[in-house]
C-alpha positions in Angstrom: 165.5 78.6 19.1 162.2 77.3 20.6 161.5 78.9 23.8 160.0 75.5 25.1 162.8 73.0 26.5 163.0 69.7 24.0 165.3 66.4 25.2 166.6 63.9 23.4 167.1 60.9 25.9 168.7 57.9 24.9 168.4 54.9 27.0 168.6 50.7 26.6 165.7 48.4 26.8 165.6 44.7 25.7 169.2 45.1 23.8 167.9 47.8 21.6 168.8 51.8 22.3 165.7 54.0 21.7 166.0 57.6 21.2 162.8 59.6 21.9 162.4 63.2 22.6 160.5 64.6 25.5 159.6 68.0 26.9 160.5 67.2 30.8 163.1 64.5 32.2 164.2 64.8 36.2 164.7 62.6 39.0 161.4 60.7 39.4 159.8 60.4 42.9 160.8 56.5 42.4 164.1 56.1 43.9 166.8 55.2 41.2 164.6 56.1 38.2 164.8 58.7 36.1 161.5 60.4 34.7 160.7 61.0 31.1 157.2 63.3 30.4 155.6 64.6 27.4 156.9 62.9 24.7 157.3 64.7 21.4 156.3 62.4 18.1 155.9 63.9 14.8 152.1 64.0 13.5 152.9 63.8 10.2 149.4 64.1 8.0 151.7 63.2 4.7 152.2 60.6 2.6 155.6 59.3 3.5 155.6 57.8 7.2 158.6 56.7 9.2 158.2 53.2 9.9 160.4 53.5 13.1 158.4 57.0 14.4 155.4 55.6 14.0 156.5 52.0 16.1 157.5 54.3 18.8 154.4 56.3 18.6 152.6 52.8 19.1 154.3 51.4 21.5 154.5 54.7 23.5 150.9 55.8 23.0 149.1 55.3 26.3 152.3 56.4 28.1 151.9 59.3 30.4 155.4 59.1 31.9 158.2 56.9 31.6 160.3 55.8 34.5 163.0 55.1 33.3 166.2 52.8 35.8 168.9 55.5 36.0 171.7 52.8 34.6 169.5 52.2 31.6 169.5 55.7 30.5 173.2 56.2 28.6 172.5 59.9 27.1 169.9 63.0 28.0 170.4 65.7 25.4 168.8 69.4 25.5 168.6 70.2 22.0 167.1 72.8 19.6 164.9 71.3 17.3 163.6 67.1 17.0 165.3 64.8 14.7 164.1 61.4 13.7 163.5 59.0 16.5 165.4 55.4 16.5 165.7 52.3 17.5 169.3 51.2 17.5 171.1 47.8 17.8 172.6 47.7 21.4 175.8 45.7 20.0 176.2 47.3 16.4 174.8 50.6 16.8 172.5 50.1 13.5 169.1 51.5 12.9 166.8 48.7 13.8 164.0 49.3 10.7 161.8 46.4 9.6 162.4 46.2 5.4 160.2 46.5 3.1 159.1 43.1 2.2 160.1 41.9 -1.4 158.5 39.1 -3.3 160.0 35.9 -3.2 162.2 34.8 -6.3 160.5 32.2 -8.9 162.0 29.4 -9.4 
């Protein structure tokens, strides 16, 4: 087990459930908010790239600390190791993935 604490944070934003990993989670100095800091993303140098992880990394690239409204935080879990970050549809729970574009059918 790692000596550094790792949290999996699930929160609702724009009709989607975001699942991120962070090193620090606590009460924000802003009343009614939860502070999520030190976001953790895979820094894969390999050929295979997770499009969801890449999208989240781009979206939160310049973010030092997230201040999330307490009512949007669904779950905070202390975990032993990082899993895959995800974006899910809030209604169905299905992962939101941009499909690989397929060529149009010839007519």
